[in-house]
Structures are given as structure tokens and as C-alpha cells.
GURO-87815 format. One record per residue: z, y, x of N, C-alpha, C in turn; residue in three letters. Coordinates in steps of 0.05 Angstrom, whole numbers, plus 32768, in hexadecimal, padded with zeros to 4 digits. Last residue first. Layout:
N
ZYXZYXZYXALA/...
END
This chain:
439
89B88A9A883189AF8A80881F89A18A6C882FLEU/89C08AC0885389D68AAF885689CC8A958844ALA/899A8AE68844899A8AD7886089A88ABF8861ALA/89AE8AFB881389978AE8881489928ADB882ELYS/89D68B18882889DA8B02881489C88AEC8812GLU/89BF8B39884789D38B2A885789D88B138843LYS/89A38B56882489908B4A883A89A98B2F8843ALA/89C98B70880989B68B6087F889A88B4E880DTRP/89DF8B91882E89EF8B81882289DD8B678816ALA/89B38BB3883E89BE8B9D885389CE8B8B8845LEU/89AA8BCD880F89978BC2881489A08BA9882AALA/89DB8BED880C89D58BD987F789BA8BC18803ASN/89D98C07883C89EC8BF3883889E88BE38821GLU/89B28C2B883289AB8C17884789BF8C048848ARG/89A18C3887E989B18C3C880789AD8C228819THR/89898C2787C4898E8C4387C6899A8C4C87E1ASP/89648BF387A289768BFF87B989708C1A87BEPHE/89428BF9877989568BE58778896E8BEA878CGLU/89168C1B877A892D8C248777894A8C158770GLU/88E78C03878A88EE8C01877089048C0B8765ALA/88EF8C1087C288D78C1C87B088DD8C198796LEU/89128BE487CB89198BFF87D289068C1187BDGLN/88F68BB787BF89098BBC87AC89158BD687B5ARG/88CC8BB987E488C38BBD87CD88DC8BC487B8ASN/88F08BB5881288E18BCD881488D88BD087F3ARG/88FF8B7F880689158B96880A89068BAF8804ILE/88CD8B63881188DD8B5F87FA88F58B7A87F8GLU/88C58B6D884388AF8B77883188C08B748815ASN/88ED8B51885F88EB8B6D886188D98B7F884ALEU/88E58B1A884F88F98B29884B88F78B4A8848MET/88B28B16886888B48B15884D88CA8B238844LYS/88C48B1688A188B18B2C889388AF8B2C8877GLY/88E48AEA88A088F18B0688A388DD8B1A889CLEU/88BE8AC3889988D68AC7888688E38AE48888ALA/889D8AC588C888948ACC88AB88AA8AD28897PRO/88CA8AE288FA88B48ACC88F288A98AD788D3GLY/89068ADE891A88ED8AED891788DA8ADD890DPRO/89418ACA88F4892C8AC3890F89138AD58908VAL/897F8AEB88E589628AE388DD89528ADF88F5MET/89AE8B0688F089A98AE888F589928ADD88EEGLY/89B48B3B88E889BF8B2788D689BA8B0A88D8LEU/89928B4B891289AD8B4D891389C08B3A8903ALA/89668B4188F4896B8B31890D89868B358911ILE/896A8B6B88D089698B5288C889718B3C88DELEU/89648B9A88F489798B9588DF897F8B7988D9ASP/89328B948907894A8B93891889638B8C890BARG/89108B9D88DD89128B8488E389288B7F88F9GLY/89338BCE88B689228BC688C989258BA888CETHR/89458BF28879894C8BE0888F89308BD9889CILE/89298C19885789488C1C886089538C0A8874LEU/88EF8C3C886788FC8C218861891A8C278867PRO/88E18C79884D88E48C6B886388F48C54885DGLU/88DF8C94881788C88C95882A88CB8C818842PHE/89078C9287F788F18C8287F688DF8C7B880DLEU/89228CC0880189328CA68809891B8C90880CALA/89128CEC87E489088CE7880189108CCC8809PRO/89028CF687AF890D8CDC87B189078CD687D1GLN/88D88D1C87A088F48D20879489088D0987A2GLU/88A98D0287A988B48D1187BD88D28D2287B8ALA/88A18CE8877988AC8CD4879188B78CE987A5MET/888F8D10875B88A78D02875088B18CF68768SER/885F8D1D877688758D31877288928D23876BALA/88428CEB876E88488CF5878B88628D0A8787GLN/883D8CEE873788498CD7874388538CDE8761GLU/88178D1A873688338D19872688458D058731THR/87EF8D04875287FA8D1C875A88148D1F874FARG/87DE8CD7872A87E88CD4874787F88CED8753ILE/87CA8CF8870187E28CE286FE87EE8CE08719PHE/87A28D15871687BC8D21870B87CE8D118708ASP/87818CE3872087888CF7873487A18D08872ETYR/87768CD586EB87868CC086FC878E8CD38716ILE/875B8D0286DA87778CF986CD87858CE786DEASP/872B8D1A86E187418D1886F687598D1386EDLEU/86E88D0E86D387008D0B86CE87178D0C86E2LYS/86B08D0D86E486BD8D2486E586DD8D2786DBGLY/86928CE586ED86988CEA86D686AA8D0186D2HIS/867E8CF9872B86728CE78714867B8CF286FBSER/86948D18875086748D118755866A8CFF8740GLY/86C58D1F874186BB8D32873B86968D2F873FLEU/86D88CE9874D86D58CED873486C48D07872DCYS/86D18CED878B86C48CDC877D86C18CDF875CASP/86F58D18879086DB8D1D879686C88D088787ILE/87258CF6878787258D0C877687048D19877AARG/871D8CCD87AE87238CC7879487178CE38785HIS/87258CEC87DF870A8CDF87D9870D8CD587BDGLN/875D8D0087D787448D1187D687298D0787D3GLU/87718CCC87DB87748CDA87C087618CF187C0LEU/87668CBE8816875C8CAB87FC875D8CBE87DEGLU/87818CE8882B87638CE3883087558CD48815LEU/87B28CDB881E87AA8CF28815878C8CF4881BGLU/87BE8CA4883887B78CAA881787AD8CC58810PHE/87C18C94886787AA8C9E886087A38CA68842ASN/87ED8C70886587F08C85887787D58C9C8870PRO/880C8C67882487F88C59883887F18C73884BARG/882C8C6F87F988368C75881388228C69882CLEU/880D8C6687CA88148C8687D088238C8987ECLEU/88148C3087CE87FA8C3C87CE87FF8C5B87D6MET/884B8C2887C188408C1E87DD88258C2D87DFARG/884D8C3F878F88598C5187A5884F8C4387BFARG/88308C15877288278C318770882F8C3F8789LEU/884F8BE9877988358BE4878488288C058783THR/887F8BFA876288808BF5877E88658BF68788VAL/886C8C02872988778C18873988788C178759LYS/882D8BE6871E884D8BE2872188558BF7872FARG/87F88C05870088048BFB871888248BFC8710MET/87DD8C2486E187E78C0D86D487F78BFE86E8ARG/87CA8C5186F887DB8C5A86DF87E68C3C86D5PRO/87A78C38871F87C18C46872987D38C49870FALA/87758C258719878A8C17871287A38C248711ASP/87518C48872F874E8C43871787648C35870CLYS/87608C41876B87668C55875C876A8C528740PHE/87478C17878587638C128778876D8C288766GLN/87178C27879F87158C1D877F87308C188776MET/87218C3287D087188C4987BC87178C3F879FHIS/872F8C1187FA87468C1387E587388C2587CDTYR/87028C15881F870F8BF88811871F8BFB87FAARG/86FE8C48882F86E98C37882186F68C238810VAL/87308C4A884A872D8C5D883287178C508821THR/87288C288871873E8C25885F87398C328846SER/86FB8C43888F86F88C27888487098C22886FVAL/87168C7188A387018C71888E86FB8C55887FILE/873F8C5B88C787438C7188AC872F8C708897THR/87238C3E88E987358C3288D8873C8C4088BCASP/86FF8C67890286F28C4C88F087078C4288DFILE/87288C85891C87178C91890287068C7B88F0LYS/873A8C5D8940874E8C6B892C873F8C788910GLU/870E8C54895E871B8C3E894D87298C4D893AARG/86D98C85895A86F28C7B896487008C678950SER/86968C71895186AD8C82894986C28C758954PHE/86618C5F895F86788C63897586898C78896DARG/863F8C52893C86398C6C894286508C72895ALEU/864D8C1C893486308C20894286328C3D894CARG/867E8C22891A867C8C188937865F8C1D8943GLU/866C8C3488EA867A8C4688FB86788C3A8915LEU/864E8BFF88D886408C1E88DD864F8C3388F2ILE/86768BE188D586608BDC88E586568BF588EFTHR/869B8BF688B286A38BF688CE868A8BEB88DEGLU/86768BF6888486828C0F888F868A8C1088A9SER/86778BC58874865E8BCD888186698BE98889MET/86AA8BB8886786A18BAC8881868A8BB98886ASN/86AF8BDB883C86BE8BDF885186B78BD2886DALA/86878BC4881586828BDD882286978BE5883DGLY/86A28B93880A868A8B95881E86858BAD8827ILE/86CA8BB287ED86D18B9C880686BB8B998815LYS/86B18BD087C686C48BDF87D886C68BC787F1GLU/86938BAB87AA86858BB987B886988BCC87D1HIS/86AA8B86878086AE8B8387A186A18B9387B1GLY/86728B908757868D8B85875A86908B7D8779TYR/86598BB9873786518BB6875586748BA9875FPHE/86308BBB86FC86488BBA870A86428BB38728HIS/86178BDD86C286148BD686DE862B8BD286ECILE/861D8BC6867F86208BD68696861A8BCC86ACARG/861B8BA1865A86048BB1865C86068BC58671GLY/863F8B78865886438B8E864A862E8BA48648ASP/86308B53867A862A8B4E865F862F8B65864AGLU/86188B7886B4862A8B6C86A886248B668685GLY/85F18B7586EE85EF8B7A86D086048B6B86C1ALA/85FF8B89872D85FC8B73871E85FA8B818700SER/86028B96877485FC8BA1875885F48B888749VAL/860F8B9387AC86208B86879986198B8D877ATHR/85EE8BB087CA85EE8B9487CE85FD8B8787BCALA/85F48BE787B785DC8BDA87B185DE8BBA87B7PRO/862B8BEF87C486268BEA87A7860A8BDB87A5LYS/863B8BF987FA86348BDE87F4862B8BD787D5ALA/86498C2D87FC86328C25881286298C09880AILE/866F8C5087E3865E8C3E87D586458C3087DFASP/86868C69881086928C5A87FE86868C4687ECHIS/86688C84883986688C66883986758C568825LEU/86688CB8882B864F8CAD883686528C92882ELEU/86A68CC0882486908CC7881186758CB78815ILE/86B38CB6885C86BF8CA7884386A88CA78829THR/86978CE2887286918CC38875869B8CB38862TRP/86B18D11885E86938D0D885B868D8CEB885FPRO/86E78D03887386E18D06885486C68CFE8852LEU/86F28D0688A586F18CED889C86E58CEE8880GLU/87018D3C88B386E68D3188BB86DE8D1788B1MET/87178D5C8875871D8D4E888F87008D408899PRO/87038D99885787038D80885987078D728872ALA/87018DD0884E87178DC9886387128DA98862ASP/86DD8DD9882386D68DE0884086EA8DD38854LEU/86DA8D9B87F986E38DB7880286DE8DBB881DPRO/86A18D7A87DE86B58D7D87F186C08D9787F6MET/86798D7A87BB868F8D7F87AF86A98D8387C5LYS/864A8D6787D3864A8D8287CB86668D8B87C2GLU/865A8D3487DA86548D4387F286568D6287E8LEU/86508D2287A786678D1E87B2866D8D3687CCMET/861A8D2487A186298D36878F86458D38879DLEU/860A8CFC87C386048D1887C886178D2A87BAARG/86218CD287A7862C8CD587C286268CF387CAVAL/86018CD0877A861F8CD3877886278CDD8793HIS/85D18CC9878985D48CE1877D85F48CE5877DASP/85D58C9687A385D08CAC87B385D58CC487A5TYR/85E08C7A877185F28C76878785F08C92879AVAL/85C18CA3873C85C08C8A875085DA8C8C8764THR/85E28CC7870A85C98CB8871285D58CA18727GLY/860E8CE586F285FB8CF0870985E68CE08711GLU/86298CC286D486168CD286C486048CE186D6PRO/864E8C8D86DA863E8C9F86F286238CAF86E1HIS/86628C7686AD86728C7E86C386678C9186D8TYR/86358C738689864E8C7D868186618C838697ASP/860B8C6686AC860D8C7F86A786268C85869APRO/860F8C3A86DF86178C3C86C786178C5886BDSER/85DD8C45871485F48C40870B85FB8C4286EBGLN/85A58C31874285B28C39872885CF8C35871FGLU/858E8C3D877E85A28C2A876F85B18C3D8757CYS/856C8C5C87A085648C4D878585788C3B8775ASN/858E8C6987C5857A8C7D87BB85748C7287A2ILE/85A98C4087E185BA8C4F87CF85A78C6087BBMET/85888C28880A85888C2087F385988C3087DBPRO/85988C568837857E8C538826857E8C47880CLEU/85C48C4D885485C78C62883B85AC8C5D8828LEU/85BA8C2E888085C98C20886685CC8C33884FGLU/85A28C4C88A085908C42889385A08C33887BPRO/85AF8C8188C385C38C7088AF85AF8C67889DLEU/85898C8A88E685A08C8D88F085B58C7E88DEVAL/85548C7C88D0855A8C7688EB85778C7888F6HIS/85518C8B889B854F8C6C88A385508C6988BEGLU/855A8CC188A7856E8CB3889C856D8C9388A3LEU/85288CDD88B5853F8CD388CA85558CC388BDLEU/85068CED889085048CD3889B85188CCB88B0GLY/850D8D21887785078D20889384FD8D05889DSER/852B8D13884B850F8D1F884A85058D1C8865ALA/855D8CFE885F854D8CF1884D852F8CFC8850ARG/856E8D2C8874856E8D138887855B8D01887BLEU/85718D51884D855F8D52886585598D408878LEU/859C8D3B882E85818D3B8821856B8D3B8839ASP/85C78D3F885085BC8D25884B85A38D268844LEU/85CA8D77885385C28D69886C85BB8D4C886AGLY/85D78D86882085BA8D8D882A85B68D7C8842ARG/860B8D70882485F68D65880D85DA8D6B8818ALA/86238D91884886248D76884B860A8D6A883CALA/86308DC4884C86158DC3884F86148DA08852HIS/86618DDF885186598DD7883786398DCE8835PRO/867C8DA2886786768DB2885386728DCB8860PRO/86588D75889686728D89889286678D968878ARG/862E8D5588A9863B8D4D888D86538D5B8892PHE/861E8D6A88DD860C8D6988C486198D6688ABLEU/86488D5A88FF86448D7688F786308D7A88DAGLN/86458D2388FE865F8D2E88F7865A8D4E88F0LEU/860E8D20891086128D1A88F2862F8D2588ECLEU/86118D2A894486078D3C893A86088D39891AGLU/86368D01895686408D1D895D862F8D2C8947ASP/86158CD8894F86318CD7894286378CFA8942ARG/85EE8CE4897985E58CE0895586008CE28944ILE/860A8CDC89A686008CF2899B85F28CF6897DARG/861D8CA4899C86338CBD89A386208CD7899CGLU/85EF8C8689A485FB8C88898986108C9F8988ALA/85B48CA889C185CF8C9889C385E18C9C89AASER/85748C9A89AB85868CAD89B385A18C9F89ACVAL/854C8C7E899085528C7D89B085658C8B89B9GLY/85448C8D895F85518C758962855A8C6F8980SER/85238CBA895F85428CBE895F85518CA58962VAL/84F28CAF895784F98CAF8972851C8CB48973LYS/84E48CAD892184EE8C96892C84FB8C958945GLU/84D68CE2891A84EF8CDC891084F58CC5891DALA/84A58CFB892184B48CF2893984CB8CE68930TYR/84968D0F88F084838CFD88FD84928CEF8918ALA/84BE8D2B88DE84B78D1188D084A78D0288DFLYS/84BA8D53890684D48D49890384CF8D2A88F7VAL/84878D6F88FB84898D5C891584A48D4C8914ALA/84918D7F88C8847F8D6E88CA84818D5C88E6LYS/84B58DA888DB84BF8D9288C884AF8D7B88C9PHE/84948DCC88F684AD8DC1890184B58DA888F6THR/84738DDC88CE84678DCE88E4847E8DC088F6THR/84958DF488A684888DDD88A4847F8DCF88B7PRO/84DC8E0688BD84BF8E0B88C184AB8DF488BAASP/850D8DFA889485048DF588AE84E18DF888A9ILE/853D8E2D887C85218E17887B851A8E158892GLN/85858E2C888685698E33888A85558E228880PHE/85BD8E25888585AF8E2A886E85908E368872ASP/85D38E1688B085CF8E3588B585C58E3D8896LEU/85DA8DE088A885F18DEB88B285EE8E0C88ABGLN/85A08DCE889E85BC8DCC888A85D28DDD888FALA/858B8DDE88CF857E8DE588B385948DE488A0ALA/85A98DBF88F785A78DE088F5859F8DEA88DDPHE/859B8D8F88E485B78D9288E585B88DB788E2ARG/85678D8988ED85728D8488CE858F8D9188CEVAL/85658D92892085538D9E891285608DA188F8ALA/85848D678938858B8D84893A857E8D98892AARG/85628D3C8938857C8D3F892385858D5B8924LEU/853C8D4C895985348D45893B854C8D48892BLEU/85588D51898B85508D69897885478D678962ARG/855C8D22899F85708D28898D856C8D42897CLEU/85328D1889C0852B8D0E89A585448D148993HIS/85178D4389E8852D8D3D89DE852F8D3889C5ASP/84DA8D4D89ED84EF8D538A06850A8D468A02GLU/84C48D4389BE84BD8D3289CE84D28D3389E9GLY/84D68D7189A684E18D5B899C84DF8D4589B0PHE/84B48D9A89C184D38D9F89C284DF8D8389B7ARG/847E8D8189B8848E8D8889D084A98D8689D1GLU/847C8D85897F847B8D6A898B84858D6D89AAALA/847F8DC0897484988DAE896E84968D90897CPRO/846F8DEE89AB84628DD88998847F8DC78991LYS/84978E2889A584868E1989AF847E8E02899CGLY/84D98E19898E84CC8E28899F84B38E1989ABILE/84DC8E08894684DA8E01896584D28E198974THR/85028E29891684E78E22892184EA8E1C893FARG/851E8E3988DC85248E2988EF85098E1C88FELEU/852A8E7588BB85188E6188BF851D8E5288D7THR/85398EA888A4854A8E8E889F85398E7188A1ARG/85218ED888AD85148EC7889685298EAE8894THR/85408EE688DA85408EF888BF85338EEA88AAGLU/85388EBD88FF85578EC188F385548ED388D8LEU/85048EC78908850B8EAB88FB852B8EAC88F0ASP/85038EF4892284F68EF5890D85038EDD88FEALA/85288EE48952852E8EFC893F85238EFB8924GLU/85068EC2896B851D8EBB896085268ECD8949GLY/84D88EC7898A84D58ECE897084F18EC88961GLY/84DF8EC189BF84D68EA689B284D28EAC8996VAL/84F88EEA89DF84DA8EE389EA84CE8ECB89D7TRP/85208F1789D685178F0389C584F98F0389CFASP/855B8F3189EE85438F2889F785358F1489E1HIS/85848F6A89DC857B8F4C89D185618F4889E0ILE/85BB8F9089F885998F8989F385978F6E89ECLYS/85EE8F9E8A0285E88F9789E985C78F9689E2ASN/85FD8FA58A3385EB8FBB8A2D85E98FB48A0ETHR/861F8F7B8A3986238F8E8A4386188FA98A3AVAL/86038F4E8A2086198F5D8A1386248F738A1DPRO/85C98F3C8A1885D78F4C8A2D85EC8F588A1FASP/85AE8F0289FD85BB8F1A89FA85C88F248A13LEU/85778EDD89E4858A8EE489FF85968F0189F9PHE/85658EA589BE856B8EC189C2857E8EC889D6LEU/855A8E7189B0854B8E7D89C785528E9889C7GLY/85698E62897E857B8E5D899685718E6189ADASN/85418E6A895B855D8E7B8956856E8E73896EILE/85178E47897085168E678978852F8E758972THR/85358E0E898D852E8E1B8977852A8E3B897DPHE/85358DFA89CA852C8DEA89AE85228DFD8999ASP/851E8E178A0485318E0F89F385258E0489DBARG/84F78E2A8A2784F98E0C8A2D85118E058A14ARG/84F88E5F8A2484DD8E568A1684E28E358A18SER/851F8E738A42851F8E738A20850A8E658A19ALA/850B8E748A7685238E5D8A6C85258E608A4BASP/84E58E928A7884DE8E758A7B84F58E658A6FTHR/85058EBF8A7584F48EB98A5E84E98EA18A62GLN/85248EBE8AA585368EBB8A88851D8EB58A6FALA/85078E918AD6850D8EAB8ACB851C8EA88AB1ASP/85208E558AF8850F8E668AEE85108E828AE5SER/85238E158B1985328E308B13851B8E428B0EPHE/85118DD68B0085108DEB8B16851A8E078B07GLU/85178D918AF885238DAC8AF0851F8DC08B07VAL/84FF8D568ADF84FD8D6D8AEF85078D878AE7LYS/85068D358AB685088D278ACF85068D3F8AE9ASN/853B8D418A8285238D4F8A9285238D3C8AABPRO/85558D178A5185598D208A6A853B8D2B8A76HIS/85368D048A2385528D128A2285568D208A39ARG/850B8CE18A2585148CEC8A0D852D8CF88A0DGLY/85058CCA8A56851A8CBC8A46851B8CCB8A29ASP/84E58CED8A6B84DB8CD18A6A84E88CC38A5BALA/84D48D2C8A6E84EA8D1C8A6284E18D048A5BTYR/84B78D598A9484BD8D388A9684D38D298A87GLY/84E28D8F8A9F84C58D818A9A84CF8D668A9FSER/84F88DD58A9D84FF8DB88A9B84E18DA98A98GLU/85138E0E8AB784FB8E028AAA84FF8DE58AB1THR/85498E448AB8853B8E258AC385278E1F8AB0ARG/857C8E688ACB85678E6A8ABB85568E4D8AC8PHE/85BF8E438ACF85AA8E558ADD858E8E538ACDTHR/85F58E4C8AA685E08E3E8AAA85C98E538AB9ALA/86378E448A9C86258E588AA586108E468AB4VAL/86638E388A68864B8E2B8A77863B8E448A80GLU/86A78E448A6D868C8E4D8A6686798E428A73PHE/86EB8E408A5A86D98E348A6786BC8E3A8A5FSER/87258E698A6387118E5B8A4D86FA8E548A64LYS/87478E878A7E87548E708A7587418E5E8A65GLY/87288EB18A91873B8EBA8A7D87498EA08A70GLY/86F88E898AA286FC8E9F8AA387128EA58A8AGLU/86D78E578AC686ED8E5A8AB686FB8E768AB8VAL/86988E388AC086A58E4F8ACB86BF8E598AB9VAL/86708E068ACC86838E0C8AC086948E248ACBLEU/86268E058AD886418E068AE386528E0D8ACEMET/85E88DED8ADF85FC8DF68AC986138DEF8ADAVAL/85BB8DDA8AFA85BB8DF78AFA85D68E018AE7GLY/85B38DA58AFC85A38DB38AE985AA8DCD8AE5PHE/85D88D9C8B2385BC8D968B2D85AC8D9F8B17SER/86058DA08B0785FF8DB68B1D85E58DB38B23LYS/860A8D778AE586058D918ADA85FD8DA68AF0SER/861B8D478AF086068D4C8AFD85FA8D6B8AF4LYS/86618D538AE686488D3F8AE986348D498AFBGLY/866E8D978AEA86708D7E8ADA865B8D6B8ADBVAL/868E8DBB8B1186708DAF8B1186728D948B03ASP/86AE8DFA8B0786AD8DDC8B0686928DD18B07LYS/86CF8E2E8B2686B98E248B1786C08E058B16THR/86F68E658B3186F88E4A8B2286DF8E428B16LYS/86E18E938B4786F68E828B5586FC8E678B4ASER/869D8EA78B5086B88E9E8B3E86CB8E8C8B4BPHE/86778EAA8B7286808EC68B6586998EBF8B56LEU/866C8E7C8B8986778E8E8B9C86808EA48B8CGLU/86568E618B5D866D8E578B6B86798E6A8B79GLU/86258E7C8B56863B8E7F8B4586598E768B4FVAL/860D8E688B83860E8E8A8B8386278E8A8B6CGLU/86028E388B7A86158E408B8D861E8E5C8B8DGLY/85E08E3D8B4685FA8E318B49860B8E398B5DPRO/85C28E7E8B4585C28E648B4B85DE8E568B4CARG/85B98EAF8B1785C68EA48B2F85C38E898B2FALA/85A08EBE8AE6858C8EBB8AFC859E8EB28B17SER/85BC8E9E8AAE85C08EB38AC585A78EAE8AD5THR/85E18E988A7185C68E908A8085C88EA68A96SER/861B8E7C8A4E860E8E958A6185F78E898A6DILE/86378E718A0F862A8E6A8A24861B8E7F8A32ASP/86758E6D89E986618E8489F686528E728A0BTYR/86878E5689A8868B8E5A89C786728E6A89D1ASP/86858E668972869D8E52897A869C8E518999LYS/86788EA6895886718E8F896C86888E7D896FPRO/86818EC1891986888EC0893786838EA48940ALA/86428EDB88FD865B8EC488FC86688EC2891AVAL/86188EFA88F786318F0488F086488EF288EDGLY/85EC8EEC890C85EF8EE288F1860A8EF088E2ARG/85F28EFB893F85DE8F0C892F85DE8F018910LEU/86188ED8895086208EF5894D860B8F04893EGLU/85F68EA6894A860D8EA9893986168EC78938ASP/85D18EB0897985C68EAA895B85DE8EAE8946ARG/85F38EB389A285E38EC8899585DA8EC9897AVAL/860C8E7F899F861C8E9989A2860A8EB18996CYS/85E28E5C89AA85E88E63898D85FD8E78898BGLY/85BC8E8089DE85BE8E6D89C785CD8E7489B0GLY/85E08EAC8A0F85C78E9C8A0085D08E8B89EDVAL/85F18EE88A3085F88ED38A1B85E28EC58A12LEU/85D38EEE8A7285D38EF08A5885E48EDC8A4ATYR/85BF8F0E8AB185D38EFB8AA485D58F048A83SER/85A88F178AF485A48F198AD585B88F058AC8GLU/85CD8F2E8B2885C28F168B1A85BD8F1F8AFDHIS/85EC8F4D8B4685D18F528B4B85C08F3B8B39GLY/86258F4C8B4286198F438B5A85F88F428B59ALA/86288F658B1086308F758B2886268F688B48GLU/861C8F3A8AF586098F548AF3860D8F668B0FHIS/86428F1C8AF9862A8F118B0486198F288B03LEU/86698F3A8AE0866D8F348AFD86538F288B08ARG/865C8F3F8AB086578F538ABA865A8F4B8ADAARG/865E8F068A9D86418F0F8A9F86438F2D8AB0ILE/86948F018A9B86858EEF8AAF866A8EFE8AB8ILE/86A38F268A7786AD8F278A91869C8F188AA4ASN/868E8F0A8A4E86818F278A5386888F2D8A6EILE/86AF8EE38A4286918EDD8A4786868EF38A56ALA/86DD8EF98A3486DD8EED8A5186BF8EE58A59ALA/86CC8F0E8A0486D38F248A1E86D38F168A39GLU/86C98EE089E486AE8EF289EF86B78F048A05ARG/86FE8ED489EA86E98EC189F386D28ED489FAVAL/87228F0789F8871A8EF589E387068EE589F4THR/87698F128A1887498F178A1A873F8EFE8A04MET/
END
């Protein structure tokens, strides 16, 4: 059973019990665009108690039941089944103070954008459009349902959702709607960091990440969600290395160059890798513009930004380390073999290398260092014995060494000699360690 078939089963059962029921929101929008929906939401005239009686597996998540929302499990999949409702009194710019059950047309009118306000009966294949969503889909226009000020006043996150949908769907924002986004942009500061983060994660996905950044800037939202990016806009760079222009131009171009299967961390390493350039800019005697130490300062700034947005510790460490190391690549062809191999063995090196590749494509366009590193990786792959240390701290303790700095130093030296191919077997490494430990 497909996800859609499971959703239709729920709707059929609701129909049989005498309740109106429809697929709603993004799944209808995407089906009309010829795109397979990621999930299916259902709206119905049935009250939460009636939904519970009809289905054997239901869940009330948090306070959702009081808002008329239940989770129904069908075919091993969970679906939101929401009672038609109207909402009012959004004192906190997020949650309604009052919820009342209503009819389908009233329910449609409370939603955010016209393209998300379409209702589809999948049994009869009939679309109900009470908000003008079909016309806006046809013209690729993002428009609020009703007055923009009211919709954005109800939920301030809709400000970010407006630019995210426009970028993601490649739609134009209706001028009246966009004027309201700009007028209310500062309100997004009151939205929780987690909700802002989740919208930005979607906004900065390829292939629409560059346009997403532009819309953030044009709407005035950028200064409230990622203000650290603003100084990049007018930060000039030396044209011999960066013919594309300012740091902002560079970052924007890099976002355009991302592959469609880019890992989640890549847009953020791109956004943040040169975050400290405006703070470190200086003019050299050679006439060039320099940004000495920007990668180290940028790593610290990146950590602060990602912590503010409530990224996981694992994601923060991955992105921050990529920012910190991104300037090492220029020195790769001149590195000692051991230094280069240690670099290639870093746990996040593939992300670092992809960051470097796009960094080059977003500036001078030369990929000679990238090609050099790929050649070295291929060579190293032919020597699998290099990938794991030949001996461990336990081996040194067994030889009589005491845990401490000296043991760590010895392990590091043995690892370096292994990577330099001075040791090719565990026995050779242990023999050398035993000799050293006896001194």
C-alpha cells in the first residue's frame, strides 16, 4: 500500500461514516504541480472523538487534540487528521487563543497561502478551491489568503515560509504579500530558534539556495535571522582570486554550484566559511586585499551562530571544523606526505573537499588542487594498511609505558611513521616502540 492509498483508505472510512473529508495543503499543491508529495494531510468534518471511534490506531500528540488534530495510523504510516476549524486571537504570534470547529470553506480561509488552501476529494478526484489557489498555481504566484497583515500577524514564521516557498517552488511573491513581508520582517525575531532553523534548512537546499538567500536579503529578513551575513554584501575581494566580486557574490555563486544531492551541512559551510572576512580585511603592500586568520575567527563565529539556531552538537562540530580547515587546501601540493595523509583521513574530509571544489568554482574556477587531492586519495586507497593505526595505547601500556603525555606523543610518532610508510606491519611498529620505551 502506498502512502497515498493509505490516506485514501482513511478518507473512504470517514466518508462511509457520513463525514466530509479531503486531502489538504501541500500534498494537493504538489500533486497539481506533478510532484510526488512527501506526506499527506487530511481535513474532515469529524470531531476528534469521532475519529478515535472510527480508527483503531490513533494518537493525541501533546495538546493537538484540543486543536482538533489527531494522528491516525494506517498501513503502518501516520497521518494528521484535522477537524475543520477556525482560529483567532494570536497573542504570541504563533498560537491561537481560541479554536472553534467549522466547515471546510472556513477552514480553507484560515490557511497561509492560496496554493496551500486547496482541498481534494481523492475518491471523486474533485478539487475545491475557495481561495484562488488554482489560478496562483497556474501563474506561479505566492499570495496570502486574505489580508497579508492578518496572515503574518497570526504566525510570524509565515514571513520566512513566504520566501522559502517562493524559492523552493520558483514562484514570484505577489507584490502586496511581499510588501507585507518587508513591513513585518522584524517580527520573525520572536519566533523560536528551532522553527527558524528548520525553515532555513529547507530554504538553503539546492537548486534554490541562492535565490533563497537573495529573497532573505530583499525581504529584510536576513538581518533578523542571519545578521552576520550582512557585512559580506559590501566586502570587496582581490579580483585576481575573486573575479566574481564581493564576499556575498562569492557565497551566492557557491550556493548556485551545489549539487542536488548536497549533504545538509554543505550549504552552511558555504554560508559561513568566509563569515569573518569583513572583520579581518586588510590592504597589503602588494595591492591585494587580505583576510588573514579569517578561517579561525570564522570558525568561532560559526559556532556561535549555529548554537543560537539550536543545531545539534554533531552538526555544529562538523560545520565548524570545515570552516576552520578550508584554507589548508591551497597548501596541499606542498605538504609533507604525512601531513597530507592526515588531512585526507579526517572524518569529515569528503565534506571539506566538496566545499573546496565549490569554493573554486565560485571564484577563480581552477580545480588543480582538487584534482591533485583526488589523485592522492586514489593512491592511498591502494594501501589499505594506512587507514587504521598499527598499534594502540593498550599496546604501549603492555610494553610498560605509563598513560600520560609521553604515551600520547609516542602513539602520534608511530602513526606518523606508519603514514610515511616507515612501518608496514604491526610487528615492525611494536619492535620500534619496544626499543624506544626501553630508553
